[in-house]
N, C-alpha and C positions, 0 to 999 in steps of 0.2 A: 512508501507508497504505499505500499500505500493503498492496493486493491484488497481486502479482506477474506471472507470466504466466499467458496465457489460452491454452487447447488446441484450435486448430482444430477437431478431428474427433476421433470417437471410433470404436472397431471392435470385432469379434466376436475374443475371445480362444483361442488353440489351444494345446496343450501340445507345446513345441518345446524341441530340445535342441542345445548346441554343445559343442564340442571345447575342451579347451585342452590344450597340448603338453607341460606341465612332467612331466619324469619319464617321458613316454609312459602317463599315468594313463588310468583308463578315462573314457568320456564322461561329464559332469557336467552334469545340468540346470541351466540359466540360471534361479536364483529369478525374475528379472526378467520370464521370458517364462510361467512356470508360475503358476496361480493360488493364492495363498498360503494357507496351511493355519492361519495366526493368526486370533484374532478378527477379524470384521470385513471379512476380506482385507486386514490391515494388513501393509505390506512388512515383510518381513523382514529385518532389516538384521544379523542375525548371520549371515545366509549370502551376503548379496551382497557380491562384489569388486569392486574398481575396475575388473577386466579383463573383468567382466559386460556393462558398458554398452554398448561400442561393436558388439558383437555383438547385442545384444537391440535396439537401434535398427535396425540393418539386415534382423534377421528380421521385428520388428514395424513398420518402413517398408513390406518386402515384403508382409506381412499385409495391411496397409489396401489396397495399390494392388491385390493380390487380390480384397478385398472389393468395391473401387470396380468393377472389371472385371466380377463378377458382377453387379452393379445394371445396368450398361450392357449386359451381354449376356442380359440376364433376357428371353427372346420373349413374356412376356407385356405387357399394357397397363401403363403406369406407374399406379402407385397409391399412396395415402399408406405403407402399408404397405411395401411392398416397393422403393418410393425413399426415401422422406424418412425414415422411420422405420430403414429401410436404411443411409441415410447416416450417421443421426445415432450409429448403433451401428458405423459401419464401421471407426473408430479406436480401439478399446476398448482392444486389447492395446499400442498407441503411447503411447494416453494415460497407462497404468500406467506404461510405463518413463518418458515425459517427466515425469511428475509426480515421482516418485522422483529424479529425475538431478537436474533443475532446483532441487528443494529444497535439495540438494547445493550446487548452484552457487551458488545465493546466499547461503547458511548457512554453508557449510564447505569453502570452494572450494580443493582442493588443486592443485598446479602439474599433476599427474596428470589432474585432473578438467578443468583449464583447454585441456588439450592435446586432450581428447576432445570438448569443446565446439566448438573449433575445426572439429573434421571434421565433428562432427553438425548444426551451425546449416546449412551448405550443402544438406545431406541434407533436412532440415526442409524449407527453401525451396524447394526442387526440388520435394518433395512437394507443398507447399501451391499452387504453381503448376500443376503438373500438374492437380490436382483441381479447382482454381480456373477453370482454362482449357479444363477437359475438355468438351467441345461436346456430346456425346452423353449425358454425366451431365447437364449444366443441360435439354437438351431435354426429357429427362424428368422434371426436378425443374418446368419451366416449364409442362410439358403438365398438371401436376398443378395447378399454382397457377392457369393459367387456367381450368382445369376449376372448380375452387372458386369463384372468382372471377366466372366468367360466370352463376351463379346465386348472388347475395350474400344473397339472404333465406333461403338453404335449412340447413335446420337438420341435415343431414347429416353435417356436422363438428363435433363438440363444441369447445369455446373452445381448449383446450389443445393440440389439434391442430391448429386454424386459427393459432395463434399460432407454433406451431414451422415449420408451413409457411409460413409470412408471413417469419418470421426467416432460414431459411433459404434462399427464394428471394431476398429482400432483400439477403443476405451475399453471394449470387454475383454480384447486379446491383453492388453496391460495389464489389466486388473486379476488375470490368471483363469480367464474361462476356457482355455484349452489345458490347463494342469491337470495331470492325473488327479484321483479323488484324495489321496493322502497328501500332496502338496496342496492343494485346494482348501482342505481342511487347517492345514496350518497358515496359509494366507489369512484366512478367517479371522483365526487367533490372534496374528499380528494385529491386522487391522483394528480389531476391539479395543487391544492394548497399546496403541499408537492413539487411538481416539482419547483413551481414559489419560495418559501421559501426557497429551496436549493440554488437555483441559487442567491438570496439576499444574503444567507450567505455566499458563495464562494467569491461574490464582495467585501461585507462590512469586511469579515476577512482579504484579501488579503490588502485592504487598511488599515485597523488598522495595521497590522503587518507592513506594510511600513511606516506609521506614527510615530510608535513607535522607530523607529530607534533613537538611542544616538548621540548628537552633540557633539563633543569634540574641544573646541579652541586651546588648545595647545600640544605639544607632551609629556611635564612632565606629564601631567594627565595620560597617559597611560605607566607610569613606571610600568613594571615587565613584561610588553608584550615584544616577540621577535622583531627583526627588521624586520622581515617577517611579522608578525602580524599587526604592525604598519602600513607598507607598505599596507596593506591590507586594514587598515581602512582608509587610505588617498585615495586609488583607490575606495573604497564604496562612500565616500563622493563626490569624482570626479562625479562618474557614476550617482550619485542621483542629481548632477546639483546643488549643494548649494557651497556657498563660504568658509563655515565653513571646516578648513581644515581635520578635520577627522570626521568620523562616525563608529559608532559600531550597526551595522546591528542584528536585533533581529530574533532568527531562530523560527522555530514552536513550539518547547517545552518549559516547563516552565522555567529550568535551560538552562545558558547559558554558554558555554564551557569555553569562556574568562574569566569567574570569576575566573577560578584556577591560574591566573597569574596576574590579576590587584591589585596592591599594593593600588591603592587609595579606601579607605572604602568608600568614599561618590560616587564615580565614580560606585562600583560595586551594594550601593544600588539602584542608578538611573537607572543601567541596568534591576537589578532584578525586580524593581517596574514598569519598561516600559514592561518587559514582561508580569506579571501578571495582568495588569491593561489594555492591550491593547485594549481589547473588554469589558468590564465590566462597562462603562457610567463613568468612573474615567474621561478618555478625552471624546474624541467626539465621540467615537464609543462605540456603545451598542448593542451587537448580542442577549441580553437575551431576548428581546421578540419575535425573532424569536425562538431560543431555544423551550419558552414557547409553542408558537404555534405547532411547528414541535411537541412537545411531547405529547400537546393534540389530535393532528389528528391521531399520532400512536397510541393511547389508543385507540382512537375511531374507528380507523381501525381494531383493535385486538378485541373490544366488537361488532363490527358487524359481526365478525367472529366467536363468541361464546366463547373466551377466556377472562379470568379475565384481562389482562394487556399484553402488547406489549412484553414484555418478554417471556412469555410462547407461544405467537405466533411464534415469530422470532426464537426461540430457536429449535422448534417442529423437523424441519428438518436438525438439526447438530449433531455431535457426542455425544453432553452434553443431549441433549433431553429437558431437564428442568431447568429450574432456580434454583430449588433445588439441583440439581446435580453439578451446577455450584458452588452455593454458599458453598457446603460441600467441595468442591476443595479449594477455596479461604479461607476457615476459617481453614483450616489445614494448609495452609502455612502461613496465619496470624498468627497462635497460636505459629509456630515455628519462626517466623520472629521478632514477637514485642519486647521479651526481650535483643535480638541479637540488632537489631535496636537502642533501648535506649542507651543499653551499646556502642554503638560504638558512638554515638553522645555526649555523656560523655566524651569518649575518644579525640574526636576532640575539645571540648570545653577547656578540661584539658590541651590539648597540646598548646590550643592558649593562655591561660593563664600563660604559661611561659613567655610569651612574653609581653603580652599587662595587665597583673594585675590580681588579684584574684577575681576582681568583675566584669570582663568582661563576656558579654553575646553574648554568640552566633547568629549570625542570619541566616536567610536561603541564604543570598547574603556572608556570610563568608565562608559557610560549603566546597566549591570546594577550596577555596582559602588556608584554615588550612588543609584540607585534602592531597591537593597536596603539602604543605611543610612537613607534616608528612611523605608523601610517600616518599620524597626526603630524609630525615632523615633517616628514618628504612632501606628504600630498597635503597637508593642513585640512584634514577631513576627520570625524569619528562619528560612531553611533548615535551620539546625543545629540549632534548638529544635525542630523539628516532626519531622527524617527520623529521630528514634529511634523514633518511632510507625508507621512506614511500611515494615518488613520484608518484603520481598516476598514471602516464604511467607503471611504473614497476608494482606495486600492481595489476593493470588489466592484462598486459600482461604476466608477469613473475609469477604472484599470481593466480589470480581467473581464466584465461584462461591456466596454467600451469596443475592446478587441476584437471580442468575438463579434460585435454588431458591425466593425469596420471590414472585417474579414469574412464572416461567413453569414451576414445579414440577419444575426438573431437578436431579438428584443427580449427585456427582461420587466417584468411588473410585478412589484411584491404582493403576496396573496395573504391578507391576516385574515383571511375565513377558512383558512385549513389548519386544522390543529396540529401540533407538533408533539415530542415526547419530553421536550425540555423547553423552559422559556426564551435560553438563550438561543433557540434554532430559529433560522427564519425561511421562508420558503418563496420562492419567484415562479409564475408560471414564465415559459418560453416560448415566444413566439418565432416564427419561421419569417422569411423576407418577404413571402407572399401573403402574410396575415394570418396564415393556418395555425391552430395551436402545434405546437412542437413537442414538448415536455414538462415536467414540474423539476426544479430545481431545489434542494433544502441545502443550508449550510449551519454547521454546527462548530464554531471555530475557537471557542475558550475552554479551557482546562478546567478540569475538576477531578476530585479523589476519586469517582466514580468511573473515570474515563481511563483508557489504557493511553500508553503514551504513543507520540508518533502523528502521522497524517494520512489519512486515507481515503479513498471514493469507493463507493458500491450503490447498489440501486433499491428500491423496495419494488420496484417492476423492472424487467428487460424490455427493449422493443421487441417488437415480434409483428409482423403481417398476418400470419396464422393466428394469431390470438385478439387482433385488433388491439393490440396493447402499446400505449407509447411510452415511452421509457419515465420512469419517476428514480432520480439520480440525486444521491447527497455526497456532498464533501464535508469531512470530520479533521479537525487540526486542535492543536494543545496551545495557543497562544494565551499570554496572561490578559484577563480581563480587569481592567483599570477599576478603581473604585468608583462607586457611586458620584455621577458628577464631572468624571475626567473622562478624557478621550482613550481609548485603545490604542495605543500605538506598536508600530510593527517595526523590527529590524528588517535589513536589506534581504535577509536570508528567508524571512518570514514572508516577505511580499512575496519574493520568487516562488515560495512553498503554495500561495494561493494559487498563483499562477500553474503553478505544476500540477495540482489535484483538480484544477478546473480542466485540465487540457485530458485527464482521463475522462471528468465528466463530458466534455464533448464528443470523445469516444462514444459514449453511451447514448448521448442526447442527439447525436446525427446519425445513428445507427438507421440503416433502411434494410432490413433483413426479414426476409419469408419466416425463418424458423428461430425460436428462442436460443435452442442450442448454439447457434452460431453466432447471434446476435452481440453488438456491443463490444465488448472487452473478452470477450472469449477465445481468445488469441494466446498463442506461445508467450511465456514469460519473457524473452527475449525480444519481444516486439510489442509488447502491451506497455511498457514504460517509454516508447518513441513519442506516441502524441502530447505526454505529459511534458517530457523534459523539450519538446519542441516549443510548447506553449510557453514554456520559460522565456523563451527568445523576446517574447513581444514587450516583458517588463522594462525592457532598456532600449526599446525603441522610441526615437525623441519623441513622436505626436502623440504616441500612448503614455510615456513617461510623464510629458506635462500636463497630460489631462488628469492623471489622478496624485502627482507628487504637490500638494496643495496645504499648505500652513493649517492645520487644524483651526486657527485662532483667527487668522486674516483672509484665509481662503487664499492666499496669493500661491501662485507657482514657484517651486523652487528658484532662485536666482540662478541666472547662468553660470555664474562662475563656481557656485558651490555643487549645481548640478554637475559642471564639467568634472570637478574634484571627485564628486561621489563616483561617476561612472566610470573615472579613470582607477578607481580603488576597487572594484569588482576585482580584478584578477589581480590584487596587490598580494603577494607571496602564496602563489598558487598552489604550493606543494602540499601543504596540509591537507586540502580537501581532498586532492587526488590521491595521496597517499594512507590515508584515513580508510578510503573506498578499497583501494587495492588490497589492504591489511585485511579487511573484513571479509572480501571477496575469498582472498586466499584461505583465511582460515574455513569458511564455508566449505570449500572445494575439498581441502584436506581430510576433515571429518567424514566427507562422503567417498572418497576414493580408497577407504578403509575396506577391508573384508572384515566379515564379522568377526573373525577370530582376533583381528588386530587391534580392534576398540580396545581404547585404554581403561582401566578403572578408574572410577569417580575421584578417587586420591590423587590418580597421576594426569588427570585430564588438564590441569593447568601445565605443568610440564609438556604436554602435547602441543598445547598451542604455541608455546615458545619453541619448540622445536620445529613446529611447522612454518612459523614467521622466519626463523633463523635459514631455513632449507631455502627458502624463495627469495631471501633478501631482502625482508621488510619489518626483521626485528628492530624496533627502533624506539626507544622510551620518549622521544620527542613526539613522534608521529604514532601513538597507539591505535589500532582497529577502531574503525567508527564504533562498531558493536564488537565487544568482546564475548568470548563463547558463553559465558555465562548467564547473559542478557542481552543475546542476540534472536530477537523473537521472530524477523523474518524468516528465519531458519527452522527455529525449533516449536514455534508457536503458529507461524505463517505458511504460506502457501511457497516459500523461495529456498526449499535445500536443493542444494546445487544448482541454484539459480540465482545468487545474489549478483553474481558478474553482471547479469541482466543490465543493470544499472548502467554500468560503462558502456557494454554493449550497444545498448539502445542511444547512449548518448551519441556515438557516432553515426548511428542514422538519424538522430534528430539535427545535429550539427550540418550533416548532409541537407537534409531538408530544409533546415533555415537559410542556406547558401542559395538554395534554388530559390525560396520565397524573395529572398535579397535582389536577386537578379532578375527576377521577374517583377516585382513591386512588392514588397511585403504586407502592404495593405490594400493591395488592388483585390474585389471581389472576385475578379475572374482567377485568381491564384487560389484564393481560398476555394471557391468552388470547384476547381481540378481538385483540392486535396480532400474535399468533402466526397466527389466522386470515385476517386482512385483509392481511398485510404478510411477516411474515417466513418463513410457510409457503411463499409464492405465486411465490418465484424470479420468472421473467420470464413469467409464464404469463397475464398481463394489463396493462391500459393503467397505468402508474406513477403516473400523477397521480390516476387513479381510485380504485388502492388507496389513496394518500393522502387524497382525498377519503372513501372509504367509513371509515376509521377516525377522520379528525379532524372531518368535517362540513362542512369548509371546501372552499369551490369553489377557493380559489386560495391559495396560502401566504402568510402575512402578513410580510414582509421588515424591517417595523420592530422587529419581536421579536428579532432578531439584534441590534441594536443595543442595545437594554435588556437583553438576556442577557448584553451584554459589559460593562456597566456604563457605557454610552455614552448 
């Protein structure tokens, strides 16, 4: 998931200029500080230079400081407009700069950008601290909040205004605005240190993943791979600049898709171990010291705020509310999952023994390989057989976009006149059903060494009627780009990832909110993944599937027999996918349920991981966590601390909503419009459970639907 950074506050733009000294040229306007003249206000990457970022941040940070000072120094009594709206708008220029800069840091991070990031992060954290603990500012916010809540039955403040007021006030309180001076000082120190540690984490994990590449000397070792995959390994080796002819690049998850095809067991083992040991100190990279310090500081943050652990503090403003409710949800899933997982493992091992002998012991690097052979034997289908029908361009335009057109009435036209930050990136203008321009959508789908692992959605600008700003949204993935002249083909998992990330994009594109702070994906973590997981359901709807699953050479749709076998195979041996997610989720919670005094030392972190999985009943060498602690970027580098459970939680919501779509007509515009009106357009302007209820008619989500949808 996929959503990356959140930007704390937003401000009034002003035209500013900066000097650059090369050859004593005349003053040059910094394109990051001026309003863009491109459609929708899109960033003009044809003008932006690396040297623009640091002066832009300096100017934009000062701009926000000045805007905050205007709010504080306003002699008029605090009102919603002159305090709450003014605060929501205060960092508008800084958000514009930050959104462009951090998009590149995530997707195309050069050494120069890395050096700028090291300078910028402390500046941003200082600003956040200065705003969060600005007593005069908070007094004005609190005055507006108390005045409104002293008359709870008053209709003087409309719902969206009330929601923004509540969100702003409660966010200040959560950051420590009510703490005594001594604790407030310590909270500032913690914020600065965590910011520094997370930057170190990002740098070290990227380096560790890049260094974990497995080098292969000859083509014979790659037996079992398709010619396209072998060509990709050759291209990866070339891109990495080493003379070894082939390279297997490690992706962000524990398991690696190529293990399903590699005949060479020793090579499978090397790939798997390169993945799980990339950052645990087995080789030169060790992120455990960072993990331990971040965990300790988060626990201390929670304790300063009066909570017993970080999970309790973090979950308070989610749909789940408490760690206990999350554990209750997870334990019910584990109870249903565990016996089926054991049976699935035994079936795979028994299958392998038919050819490898009765004493063969299945290892985690064997599981994908023999599972794929079982699937081929039982269902007569393999990835190599179906990938020719999943050309990335067809999946995007004939699948992802086609579904959005059928359901929501959106149309997409490629814009070749809008500059991008990388040649692989494409831009599309999104038009609404009535012909009005709705948004810009960028996609950046191919991996490169300068891009972090995974897939995500974010935006260069969020929708806001207050700002008269239409959304500028992007999706980023890490698919292999085929050698020149060959098609880039996807696995089924990669197909669903495109649909998933575009579900997030729709949440941003269809937003129709007054205020920037509430628009688009500005919702709780255990709701934000719902639109994306729900959008995956369109990938397998027959009419959508037939429209994009076209052979890259002939353009013909997938034959009915192959399609039937392929769709049946989606839930073949489903326990692995659920189990790896459950294990990662429980690791996340285990770390964040600890008091600061109980956090293990770095040399004991791996032992703690084992103990945590044992206690919850998920220690299973055959089904390791999707992300082990040492490379769990969602938790240590992203915004999902004590929140990774939200993928499973929101999958329940998504399945329930998909069932409603199926009942009403999955591709009926009326159903899509109802989804737009009640959920996708509303951002965080209302109660999230009520939005779910308004659309589905269900007072509570039905968790049993998840097991059914997973084929369990």
